[in-house]
C-alpha positions, -999 to +999 in steps of 0.1 A: +098-153+343+111-185+329+104-204+297+103-242+303+104-268+276+100-303+289+105-336+270+093-322+237+087-346+209+077-334+174+070-356+144+073-349+107+053-377+091+064-408+109+099-394+118+107-377+151+123-344+143+127-336+180+129-363+207+128-357+245+140-321+241+142-301+273+156-267+284+149-236+305+156-200+298+151-174+326+143-138+322+172-119+308+186-150+291+193-159+255+196-194+239+211-200+205+199-231+186+226-244+164+232-276+143+230-288+107+201-282+084+172-305+092+182-308+129+149-293+140+159-257+149+129-241+131+106-269+142+116-262+179+109-225+175+075-231+159+066-256+186+074-231+213+054-205+195+024-228+194+025-231+156+031-268+157+014-293+180+040-316+197+034-353+199+045-352+235+059-328+261+051-294+274+060-257+269+052-233+297+060-197+307+063-193+344+056-158+355+038-149+323+003-138+319-020-164+334-048-158+309-026-159+278-010-189+260+027-191+256+023-183+219+004-152+226+033-139+247+059-146+219+072-127+189+080-152+161+102-140+133+106-167+107+126-172+075+101-150+055+101-113+062+063-110+056+067-076+039+038-068+016+053-052-016+024-028-022+026-013+013+052+012+024+077+004+051+057+021+078+024+007+065+039-028+068+048-021+104+013-006+110-002-039+097+019-058+123+010-032+150-027-038+144-023-076+142-002-077+174-022-052+194+006-026+196+006+012+197+011+037+169+038+057+187+066+032+183+063+028+145+086+056+134+110+049+162+112+012+152+121+022+117+148+046+130+163+020+153+168-003+123+181+025+100+150+027+079+137+062+088+143+076+054+126+046+038+093+050+057+073+059+026+090+035+001+069+005-010+082-028+002+086-040-034+114-015-040+134-024-009+165-046-009+166-080+008+185-065+038+160-036+041+131-061+040+147-082+067+151-051+089+114-043+085+106-079+095+128-075+126+114-040+134+080-055+143+097-067+175+095-031+187+059-022+178+043-045+203+055-058+237+062-095+240+084-110+267+097-139+245+114-134+211+117-164+188+140-157+159+148-179+130+181-170+113+174-133+122+206-119+106+201-134+071+207-106+044+220-081+071+253-063+067+277-060+096+263-027+108+228-040+109+239-071+127+254-049+154+222-029+156+202-061+160+225-074+187+221-041+206+183-043+204+183-079+217+206-068+245+181-041+255+152-067+254+172-090+277+182-062+301+145-054+305+138-090+316+129-105+282+139-139+268+153-146+233+157-179+215+174-178+181+182-204+155+214-195+137+243-208+117+264-177+124+275-157+155+248-131+165+269-110+189+245-116+218+266-115+250+261-143+275+239-164+252+240-202+258+240-227+230+219-257+224+232-278+195+205-300+179+215-331+161+245-333+183+258-325+217+235-302+238+256-275+254+228-257+273+220-266+309 
């Protein structure tokens, strides 16, 4: 499997946020998008996910499901955690399981992996920012998607949670998955390449 972005151009109003952006990420690979605010990191993730229509260029997933779009084969975790305050932690995950077409069985395990097992029945409105972020990330585990698109995934996480997140990403990559993350800080993902937007591109 290989994610291919070719000559992507995305406009915001009359201004090109991304211009002639190209890269490839093979199965088992991770790419970190870095650069200053406004460089287009979030825009690039949203374009890959199919949430933004590019002005020009192409996004494709070689070796993916022939009858599914690239976006349908991606998990996109953005800035917002999308945690409903009136639902408990496990009910929030069940919402995403239903939306993403996952199974019931991984729900409790997903909470356990992110250290939230004891918080399963606590409403989202009572959780800390870090706990909400972990619920947002836990939906990665309730439905299978080969491509993970992560926008500042470790915001609000403590050091232990960052290590847990890195281990979960490593397992995803070891299983042939792909991860692309926009970040301002190290994520602890071994072997990840870097693509700096708004400056020198370091990824081949």
